C-alpha positions, 0 to 999 in steps of 0.5 A, spaced: 496 041 107 495 047 102 499 053 103 496 060 101 499 067 101 494 073 101 497 080 099 491 083 103 486 079 107 481 081 112 480 077 117 473 078 120 475 085 124 482 087 121 485 088 115 492 085 114 498 085 109 502 079 106 498 073 110 501 066 109 496 061 112 495 053 111 489 049 111 489 042 113 482 038 112 478 044 112 481 047 118 486 053 118 492 051 121 497 056 121 496 064 120 502 069 119 501 076 117 507 080 115 510 075 111 516 076 106 513 074 099 520 071 098 519 066 103 512 064 101 513 063 093 511 055 095 504 058 096 498 059 092 498 066 091 491 069 092 491 076 088 485 081 090 482 082 097 481 075 101 476 075 106 472 070 110 466 066 106 460 070 107 455 067 113 447 068 111 442 066 117 436 066 112 436 062 106 429 059 104 431 056 097 436 057 091 438 054 085 431 053 083 429 049 090 425 052 095 426 048 102 419 048 104 417 044 098 423 039 098 425 039 105 431 034 103 438 033 103 438 033 096 435 040 096 440 043 101 446 040 096 442 044 091 442 050 095 449 050 097 451 050 090 447 055 088 449 060 094 456 058 094 458 061 087 456 068 090 460 067 096 456 064 101 460 058 105 456 058 111 448 058 112 442 057 116 437 053 111 430 056 113 423 053 114 418 058 113 411 057 117 408 050 115 406 044 118 410 040 123 411 034 119 415 039 114 418 042 119 421 035 122 423 033 115 427 039 114 430 038 121 432 031 119 435 033 112 439 039 116 441 033 121 444 029 115 448 034 111 450 038 118 454 032 120 458 031 113 458 039 112 458 043 119 462 049 116 456 049 110 450 048 113 451 050 120 444 049 123 437 051 121 432 057 122 425 056 123 421 062 121 415 061 124 409 058 125 409 062 131 407 069 128 403 075 128 397 075 123 397 082 122 404 082 120 404 075 116 407 077 109 407 071 105 406 066 111 400 061 111 394 063 115 393 056 115 399 054 119 400 060 124 399 057 131 401 058 138 407 054 140 406 047 143 410 042 146 411 039 139 415 045 136 418 046 143 421 039 142 423 040 135 427 046 136 431 043 142 434 037 138 441 037 139 443 034 132 441 039 127 447 045 129 445 051 131 437 052 131 434 059 130 427 061 131 423 067 129 417 069 133 412 074 134 412 076 142 405 077 142 404 070 140 409 067 145 410 068 152 417 071 155 417 064 159 417 060 152 422 065 150 426 064 156 426 056 156 428 056 148 434 060 150 436 056 156 436 050 151 441 053 146 436 056 141 437 063 138 430 067 139 429 072 134 423 077 133 419 078 127 413 078 123 410 081 129 406 087 130 408 088 138 409 094 142 415 097 144 414 094 151 412 087 148 418 087 144 423 089 150 420 084 154 422 079 149 429 081 149 430 081 156 427 074 156 433 072 152 431 074 145 437 077 141 435 078 134 430 082 129 429 078 123 429 082 117 429 089 120 424 094 118 420 088 114 414 085 117 414 089 124 411 095 127 415 101 125 418 106 129 414 112 130 414 118 134 410 116 140 410 108 139 417 106 137 415 099 135 419 093 134 424 097 129 425 102 135 426 096 140 431 093 136 435 099 134 435 101 142 437 095 145 444 094 145 444 086 145 440 085 139 443 083 132 439 085 126 438 082 119 438 087 113 435 085 106 440 090 103 437 089 096 435 096 095 427 094 095 426 091 102 429 097 105 431 104 103 438 105 102 437 111 107 434 107 112 439 102 112 444 107 113 441 110 119 440 102 122 447 101 121 449 108 124 445 106 130 447 099 131 454 099 128 457 093 124 457 089 130 450 088 130 447 089 123 447 082 119 447 082 111 442 077 109 438 075 103 432 071 105 433 068 098 427 064 095 428 058 090 429 063 084 436 065 087 442 063 083 437 060 078 434 061 071 426 060 074 422 066 074 416 063 079 415 058 084 409 055 088 409 056 096 403 052 099 399 053 093 400 060 092 404 063 086 410 067 087 413 071 081 420 074 080 418 081 077 425 085 075 429 085 082 424 082 087 419 076 088 412 078 089 405 075 090 399 076 086 397 082 090 404 085 090 406 083 097 414 082 097 415 074 098 423 074 100 428 075 095 432 073 089 438 077 093 445 074 093 450 075 099 455 078 093 450 083 091 448 085 098 455 086 100 456 091 093 449 094 095 452 096 102 458 099 100 456 102 093 449 104 094 449 105 102 456 108 102 458 104 108 466 103 108 469 096 105 471 093 112 464 094 116 461 092 110 465 085 110 464 085 117 456 085 117 457 079 112 462 075 116 464 076 123 457 079 125 453 073 124 458 069 126 458 072 133 450 072 133 451 064 132 456 064 137 460 060 132 467 063 131 469 057 126 465 061 121 466 068 119 473 069 121 480 067 118 485 065 123 488 058 126 482 054 128 477 057 123 474 053 117 478 054 111 472 058 108 474 064 104 472 069 098 477 073 093 474 080 091 477 084 086 477 092 086 470 092 084 468 088 090 466 082 085 468 075 087 474 072 083 474 065 087 470 062 093 474 056 097 470 052 102 472 047 107 468 042 105 469 043 097 466 035 096 460 037 099 455 039 094 460 039 088 
């Protein structure tokens, strides 16, 4: 057992002072705010702002590895190492549109690592292949396809943690969405040119997410609210936001946060292989993706994921978009935890995994603690 004392701690929802907490076997076992510092002299002192470890529901790669290219436990360990140094202690590794064999291999790898590190690899996100041709972005034409029994069986596996699937409402039926949700799968809409009405029908069928809001979806206009309008309008929908200041203008990000609140906006990275590494390009299904300054692009300039880290996303949200510190942290911690229905992550309290970060006055990381530090160390 290890005892910690934090002068200032954000538990996922509330700012607390003088918190004494204990960790045993990766789980928080005691948690006492308003403790006298004199009684906590035996504890490890955490100087700075302590917050839950960041939760990222869309991680395609990192540390020089792209998960589609190497769907293996070794690749997941590399990705965990790369992103943990930037405060991400829980993630959904993401397989983007590909053939069924790559999807199955990715699921097998996640099953392997999730069993050993359920706090770090909490499940898997399949972004596609049931997407819109019109809004496919970097996704491969060759592998866009309807949802069949083969994918349905894969999505409903019970050994891979929480499964999230991004679909285009015009490419799948409401009956299929409902069947997935009934099986415990989280369905999110994305890479879609659906109408407002199609998207609202998908939400009523059980979809609860909008994948990287504003990007690769029909826009909000005066007479056609599109997917953006539906996602902002529907009270139960959570929206992922790539807040690198390139995918989404800061003013648009601010408007989305005002509309949905910190309870329904999730900071995500959509990170690709270059994140947390020194490589400046990678290959996805024979297509080169280049790092150009702060963005990743195809040859024609199409944005292709990002090299964003969660620590950068947090600072951008506070310092560029102008969101207050606690709402910013909530969008990186307890909000994605609520979306995933996993109260053991994104929070600091008794029973939660002992994943936490320490931030200085400039919101820069000074340390990161993970519940399973031996995994991918």
